[in-house]
Structures are given as structure tokens and as C-alpha cells.
C-alpha positions in Angstrom: -14.1 -14.0 -97.3 -16.3 -13.9 -94.8 -16.5 -10.5 -92.6 -17.5 -10.7 -89.3 -20.1 -7.6 -88.2 -20.1 -6.5 -84.7 -22.9 -4.0 -83.1 -21.8 -0.9 -81.8 -22.7 -1.6 -78.4 -20.9 -5.3 -78.7 -17.3 -3.9 -77.7 -18.6 -2.2 -74.7 -20.5 -5.2 -73.5 -17.4 -7.6 -73.9 -15.1 -4.9 -72.1 -17.9 -4.7 -69.1 -17.6 -8.2 -68.8 -13.7 -8.7 -68.9 -14.0 -5.8 -66.1 -16.4 -7.4 -64.1 -14.4 -11.1 -63.9 -11.0 -9.2 -63.5 -12.7 -7.3 -60.7 -14.1 -10.8 -59.0 -10.7 -12.1 -59.7 -8.8 -9.9 -57.8 -11.3 -9.7 -54.8 -10.9 -13.4 -54.1 -7.2 -12.7 -53.0 -7.2 -9.2 -52.0 -9.8 -7.6 -49.9 -9.9 -3.8 -50.4 -9.0 -1.6 -47.4 -12.4 0.0 -47.2 -14.1 -3.8 -46.2 -14.2 -4.6 -42.6 -13.0 -7.7 -41.2 -13.3 -9.8 -38.0 -9.9 -10.7 -36.9 -8.5 -14.1 -37.2 -4.9 -15.6 -35.7 -2.9 -16.6 -38.4 0.3 -17.6 -36.4 1.2 -18.6 -32.9 3.7 -20.4 -31.0 3.0 -24.5 -30.4 0.9 -25.8 -27.7 4.0 -26.3 -25.5 6.9 -24.4 -25.6 9.8 -25.7 -23.5 12.7 -23.5 -22.4 15.6 -25.6 -23.3 18.7 -24.4 -21.7 20.9 -24.2 -24.4 18.3 -21.9 -26.2 19.0 -17.8 -26.3 15.6 -16.9 -26.5 11.8 -18.1 -26.3 9.4 -16.2 -28.8 6.3 -16.1 -27.7 4.1 -16.0 -31.1 1.0 -14.0 -32.0 -0.3 -12.5 -35.5 -3.8 -12.1 -36.9 -5.3 -10.1 -39.4 -8.0 -8.2 -39.6 -9.5 -4.4 -40.8 -9.3 -2.8 -38.7 -5.6 -3.6 -37.6 -6.0 -5.6 -34.5 -4.9 -4.7 -31.0 -3.3 -7.3 -28.7 -3.4 -8.2 -25.2 -2.3 -11.6 -23.0 -3.4 -13.4 -20.2 -1.0 -15.7 -18.2 -2.6 -18.4 -16.0 -5.9 -16.7 -16.9 -5.1 -13.4 -15.5 -4.2 -9.9 -17.4 -0.5 -10.0 -18.8 1.2 -6.9 -20.0 4.5 -7.7 -21.7 5.0 -4.4 -22.6 5.5 -3.8 -18.6 8.6 -6.0 -18.2 11.5 -4.4 -19.5 13.4 -7.7 -19.9 10.6 -8.8 -22.6 11.1 -7.9 -26.2 7.9 -6.8 -28.0 7.9 -6.5 -31.8 6.1 -3.5 -33.1 2.6 -3.8 -34.7 2.6 -7.9 -33.7 1.2 -9.2 -30.7 4.7 -11.3 -30.6 7.1 -10.7 -27.4 10.6 -12.6 -26.7 11.5 -14.2 -23.8 15.5 -14.2 -23.3 17.4 -17.1 -21.9 18.7 -14.6 -18.8 19.3 -17.9 -16.6 15.8 -16.7 -14.5 12.9 -18.4 -16.6 11.0 -19.9 -13.4 8.7 -16.5 -13.2 7.6 -16.5 -16.8 6.3 -20.2 -16.6 2.9 -20.6 -16.9 -0.1 -20.8 -19.7 -0.6 -17.9 -22.0 -3.6 -17.1 -24.1 -3.3 -14.6 -27.1 -6.6 -12.2 -27.9 -6.4 -10.1 -31.0 -9.0 -7.6 -30.9 -10.5 -4.7 -33.4 -14.1 -3.2 -33.2 -15.8 -6.2 -34.8 -14.7 -9.0 -32.3 -12.1 -10.5 -31.1 -9.9 -13.7 -32.0 -8.6 -15.9 -29.1 -5.0 -18.5 -29.6 -4.9 -21.8 -28.4 -3.7 -21.8 -24.8 0.0 -21.8 -25.0 2.4 -23.6 -21.9 5.9 -22.3 -21.4 7.6 -25.1 -19.8 10.7 -24.6 -17.8 12.4 -27.7 -17.3 14.0 -28.9 -14.3 17.2 -31.2 -14.3 15.8 -34.8 -13.6 17.9 -36.7 -10.9 17.5 -39.9 -9.4 17.0 -39.5 -5.4 19.8 -40.1 -3.5 19.4 -43.8 -1.7 21.2 -46.6 -0.2 20.5 -49.4 -2.0 20.9 -52.7 -0.3 22.6 -55.7 -2.3 20.3 -58.0 -3.9 21.0 -61.3 -2.6 19.3 -64.4 -4.6 19.8 -68.1 -4.7 21.1 -69.8 -8.2 18.5 -70.1 -10.4 15.8 -68.0 -8.9 14.4 -65.0 -10.8 15.0 -61.2 -9.6 15.0 -57.8 -11.1 16.9 -54.4 -10.5 14.5 -51.7 -10.9 15.4 -48.4 -12.2 12.6 -46.3 -11.2 13.9 -43.0 -13.5 13.0 -39.4 -12.6 10.2 -37.5 -14.7 11.3 -35.2 -17.3 10.8 -33.6 -20.8 9.8 -37.1 -23.0 11.2 -38.8 -24.6 13.1 -41.2 -21.9 15.2 -43.9 -22.7 17.0 -46.4 -20.3 20.4 -47.9 -20.5 21.8 -50.3 -18.1 25.7 -50.1 -18.1 28.7 -50.8 -15.4 30.3 -48.2 -13.6 33.1 -48.3 -16.6 29.8 -47.4 -19.0 29.7 -50.9 -20.3 26.5 -52.5 -21.7 25.4 -55.2 -19.5 24.4 -58.2 -22.2 20.7 -58.6 -22.8 19.3 -61.9 -24.1 16.7 -64.7 -23.6 17.4 -64.7 -20.2 18.2 -61.2 -19.2 15.9 -58.4 -20.6 15.0 -54.9 -20.0 10.9 -54.3 -19.5 9.1 -51.5 -20.8 9.4 -49.5 -17.5 13.2 -49.9 -17.5 13.7 -52.5 -14.9 16.0 -55.2 -15.6 14.4 -58.8 -15.4 16.3 -62.2 -14.8 14.7 -65.1 -15.6 17.1 -66.8 -13.6 20.3 -66.1 -11.7 23.6 -67.4 -12.6 27.0 -67.2 -11.0 28.1 -64.5 -13.7 25.3 -62.3 -12.7 27.1 -61.4 -9.3 28.9 -58.1 -9.3 28.6 -54.8 -7.5 28.2 -52.2 -10.5 24.7 -52.1 -12.4 23.9 -49.3 -13.2 21.0 -47.8 -15.0 21.2 -44.3 -16.7 18.0 -42.2 -17.6 18.7 -40.4 -20.9 16.6 -37.0 -22.0 17.8 -36.2 -25.1 15.7 -32.8 -25.8 17.3 -31.5 -22.9 20.8 -33.2 -23.5 20.9 -34.7 -20.2 21.7 -38.0 -18.9 21.4 -38.7 -15.2 22.4 -42.0 -13.4 20.9 -43.9 -10.4 23.3 -45.3 -7.7 24.9 -48.6 -8.5 23.9 -51.8 -7.6 25.0 -55.0 -6.0 24.1 -58.7 -6.8 25.1 -61.7 -5.0 24.1 -64.7 -6.3 24.5 -67.6 -3.9 25.5 -70.9 -5.8 24.5 -74.3 -4.6 27.1 -76.3 -2.6 29.3 -78.2 -4.8 28.7 -81.2 -1.9 25.1 -80.9 -3.1 23.6 -84.2 -4.7 22.5 -83.4 -8.6 18.8 -84.5 -7.9 18.7 -81.6 -4.5 20.4 -79.4 -6.9 17.8 -80.0 -9.8 15.0 -79.9 -6.9 15.9 -75.9 -6.9 15.5 -75.3 -10.3 12.7 -77.2 -11.4 9.1 -75.5 -10.6 6.4 -74.1 -12.5 6.9 -71.2 -14.3 5.3 -67.9 -13.8 5.2 -64.3 -15.4 7.5 -61.6 -14.5 5.5 -59.1 -16.4 2.7 -58.6 -16.4 2.9 -59.5 -12.8 -0.6 -61.4 -11.5 -3.5 -63.0 -13.4 -4.2 -60.2 -16.0 -3.2 -56.4 -17.0 -5.3 -53.5 -17.7 -3.6 -50.5 -20.0 -5.0 -47.1 -21.0 -4.0 -45.1 -24.0 -5.1 -41.7 -26.0 -6.7 -42.8 -29.1 -3.9 -42.9 -31.6 -0.9 -43.7 -29.2 0.9 -47.1 -29.8 -0.2 -50.1 -27.8 2.6 -52.0 -26.6 2.5 -55.5 -25.1 5.4 -57.4 -23.1 5.4 -60.9 -21.8 8.6 -62.0 -19.4 8.8 -65.2 -17.9 11.1 -66.7 -15.4 12.4 -70.1 -15.1 14.8 -72.3 -17.1 
């Protein structure tokens, strides 16, 4: 059996190498307390914080690390904002985070916030956080005149939904909440309007209703009912005269005009629509 000899200093050398390796492995994860460090933001609220009416509170989050321990301050709409001066706000110790309770009066807190975490080495700045207090969308109060159209002619019922927190969902129904049937002749455009490629007698009714749904705020609003009157051809009219009303060159209801232009942000989905009128 072959024996292995070591020089007297080899054990110490190996121990030194192991010790140095262990130090660097530890240093990669844990920064010693005596090492000073610039502040850096580790956690913050999303860029848009929406005050949904069914939530109990809304945390305005700002957490940072650094050595020495960072101190926090906030701005609102570019002006200094101190959460500790407002007794209604809940402030967390050793943290930049404060909480806005849903006490029913949130409008005064609406605005754009930014958090600053500072120590003697410098300052870390959060992204802008917009606190949005959504209003309840409403259709305007208006008197809608009946839409009168000749049989065979195209017509459009406009929805013009109110603005609100997206996404927006449009439905066409009757007052009794029965869906308006859609097919090749009747279709809804991307803007929510209801297009009829040609009118028929059964389109005459008084209860066309546009409903706008905003699921994020759990709200559905209804536009006043619209009436459509289709003037049918007199039974005494000759077939040739009746067909003359229907026979015409086809045209587009959407997009209107000879051309259309759409602008969108990179990464958004592009949607095209083509709605024709005629028989």
C-alpha cells in the first residue's frame, strides 16, 4: 500500500483556500453590515392603482433596501406629500408603505404619487403610481327620436358608450333583456354600433337598448330605448317598382369613405372590420 505524505504547511494552505472560498460564497448573498450600499427600490405598487368601490383599502407600497437603512418620502402631483400628517392614512413602521382606507371619500387622494428612498449615499426613486378613483359611467340623458327607414335600406343604431375603466363590453338587448339577434344582416361594429345591411319589417320595434358593461368595477349601464320604424312597400306597388328600391350598388357602412386609418401602440392587436350594406 502506498502511503501519501503531506508537507507540514499543506494542511494550513488547504484550510486557507477553503476559508477564502467559503467567504466569497457567503459574500455573494449576504452583504456584511459594515458595507455601505446605495438604496434600491425592491417593491412598489403597480403604475395604476384603481380604487374599486368594493375593496376595503388601497396600499401605496414602497419598499427599499440599502445601508444605512433608507428613509422614505413621497410626492403627490409633484408636490411634497407626508402620509404621517394625515391621521386617516395607515403608515407602516420602518417602511415607505402607507394604506388609504376606503372610507367613501377617496377623491381627495386621487393623483400621481412617487416614492423616494434615501440614505447618505444617494436616493432611489420609484416609478409613478397613479391612484385612480373611478366614477360610475352613465349614458347622457337624452330624448331619442325614432329611426324611420324604408324597407330594404340600410341603417345604424348608435350606442356611444360612456368612458370608464376598461375593458368595455357592449350588448344589444331589449328592455326585457332578450338579446337582439345578430347574423349576416345584423352585426355590431367595434365601436358598439348596431349595423343593419338592409331593413325588414320585423326590425320595427321600440325597445332597442345598448348596454355597456365595465366588469372591473362591476357596473352595467343602459342607454335609453330606441325605436325603429320600417316603412314597408305598399302591397299595390308593382314588383318591378318594389325591386327598384332594393337594387342598388353595394357600399360600405364600415369603414366609411374611400379609406380608413388606424393608429396603435407597438404590441397592441390590430383589428379591421368591413360591414357592407345591401341585399
